C-alpha positions, 0 to 999 in steps of 0.5 A, spaced: 499 499 499 505 504 501 509 503 494 503 504 491 503 510 493 510 512 494 513 510 488 509 513 483 511 520 486 518 518 485 517 516 477 514 522 476 518 527 480 525 523 479 524 519 472 519 523 468 523 530 469 525 532 462 532 529 459 532 524 465 527 518 463 531 516 457 537 515 461 533 512 466 531 506 460 537 506 458 541 504 465 535 499 467 536 495 461 543 495 461 543 492 468 537 488 467 540 484 461 547 484 463 544 480 469 540 475 464 545 474 460 551 473 466 546 468 469 544 465 462 552 464 461 553 460 468 546 456 468 549 453 460 555 452 464 553 448 470 551 441 470 545 442 474 541 446 468 541 441 463 535 444 459 538 451 459 539 452 451 546 456 452 550 459 446 548 460 439 552 456 434 551 456 427 550 449 422 558 451 420 560 451 428 561 458 429 559 461 436 555 467 435 557 471 441 552 475 445 556 480 443 554 480 436 547 481 438 549 487 442 552 491 437 546 490 433 541 492 438 545 498 439 545 500 432 537 499 431 536 503 438 541 508 436 538 509 429 531 509 432 533 514 438 536 520 433 530 519 428 524 518 432 526 525 436 522 524 443 516 520 439 513 516 445 513 511 445 518 509 440 523 513 443 522 509 450 523 503 446 529 505 442 532 507 449 531 500 452 533 497 445 540 500 446 541 499 453 540 491 452 545 492 446 550 496 451 549 490 456 550 485 452 556 488 449 560 490 455 558 483 458 563 481 453 568 486 454 575 482 455 574 480 448 575 487 445 581 488 450 584 481 448 581 479 442 580 472 444 575 468 448 577 469 455 570 469 458 571 464 463 578 466 464 581 470 470 582 476 464 575 475 463 573 479 470 575 485 466 568 486 464 565 485 471 570 492 472 567 495 465 560 494 467 561 497 474 564 503 471 559 504 465 554 503 470 557 508 475 557 513 469 550 512 467 548 514 474 551 520 475 548 522 468 541 520 471 543 524 477 544 530 473 552 531 474 554 536 469 561 538 470 561 542 464 555 547 466 557 553 466 553 558 469 554 566 471 551 572 469 558 576 468 564 574 464 568 574 471 563 569 474 562 565 467 570 565 467 570 562 474 565 557 473 569 555 467 575 554 471 571 550 476 569 545 471 576 544 468 579 543 475 573 538 476 576 534 470 583 535 471 582 532 478 577 526 476 581 524 470 588 524 474 584 519 479 582 515 473 589 515 471 591 512 477 585 507 477 582 510 483 575 510 480 570 510 486 575 517 487 574 519 480 566 518 480 566 522 486 569 527 485 564 530 480 559 530 486 565 532 492 571 535 489 576 534 495 575 526 495 579 527 488 583 531 491 585 527 496 586 521 491 591 525 487 596 526 492 596 519 494 599 512 491 596 510 484 595 502 483 601 499 481 598 497 474 595 504 472 597 508 466 599 513 472 604 508 475 606 506 468 608 513 466 611 516 473 612 510 477 617 504 475 624 505 473 623 512 474 621 512 481 622 505 483 621 507 491 613 509 489 613 502 485 615 498 490 610 502 495 604 501 490 605 494 489 606 494 497 600 498 499 595 495 493 597 488 493 592 481 493 593 481 501 589 487 502 582 486 505 579 491 499 583 487 494 580 480 497 573 483 498 573 486 490 576 479 487 570 475 491 565 480 488 568 478 482 568 471 482 560 471 485 558 475 479 562 473 474 564 466 476 570 462 477 575 461 471 576 455 468 582 454 472 579 455 478 572 451 477 572 445 480 565 439 481 562 440 486 563 435 492 569 433 490 576 433 494 581 438 492 587 434 491 593 434 496 598 436 490 593 442 488 592 444 495 599 444 496 600 448 490 595 453 492 598 454 499 605 455 495 602 460 491 598 464 496 605 464 500 609 466 495 604 472 493 605 474 501 613 474 500 612 478 494 608 483 498 613 483 503 618 483 499 616 489 496 615 493 503 622 491 505 625 494 498 621 500 499 623 501 506 630 500 504 630 504 498 627 509 503 633 508 508 638 509 502 636 516 499 635 519 507 642 516 507 644 519 501 641 526 503 644 526 510 650 525 506 650 530 502 648 536 507 654 533 511 659 534 505 656 541 504 657 543 511 664 541 510 665 545 504 662 551 507 667 550 513 673 549 509 671 556 505 670 560 511 677 557 513 680 559 507 677 566 508 
């Protein structure tokens, strides 16, 4: 009873507002199609659902990835969206078709990157990350976040507004380059959140680390690897979510109820110990490099004092 009274008001006040209904339908269709196709793929892979149809294979044995259907739906929905010019209900149908196409396409985002079928491999979990980033972007657009909106009645206020918008873009772009996506999206709403991430370490595999760390700054590279290693609690939670949504990789999959062989268990324990040892070695290397840098600074300072004293005596 309460929902029947409350939900229509929400729909009328927040969704049917001009410019929001279309992006809401795209976002809802995007998330719905992603959940459906990921569930369908996992059901077709499971032995508990032998009746599920599974993937589409042509008579010649070619596997048609659902990426293909997604591209077709995006083409149809996008074309109708431009051609119909806000004609209801066809415009709504075009938005739904486009959202479904985006969901089917981004579910195989890893196929774009690696140009091979890695859907059930560890690399395939890149698709989960891409879907999360895309959903966050669509949600911000739906909420009306627009950093490029310039306001002002005179030249000075317009310039200040433009400078603020440019600053927000620089801050969020830096966060994205550091692979700190939460801070990047959050900076559109709360810029100090992005400023905090700008002065913090980048993730070791990010473009920022590739440009600024590595051989140029091995100390920071070692610190980043130690900070964002697999031992970190947030990394473990993120990996658990990826497995829960995307399923386990082929190497990780085992039949239900089967016991893990001792050799496999030992190999897993050795791999885990190796990752922990690697993280500890990275921390130790960072501390060693930091100590050497501090020692070099002290040596330079002492040398400068000796030179100054020698110059003073010669005078």
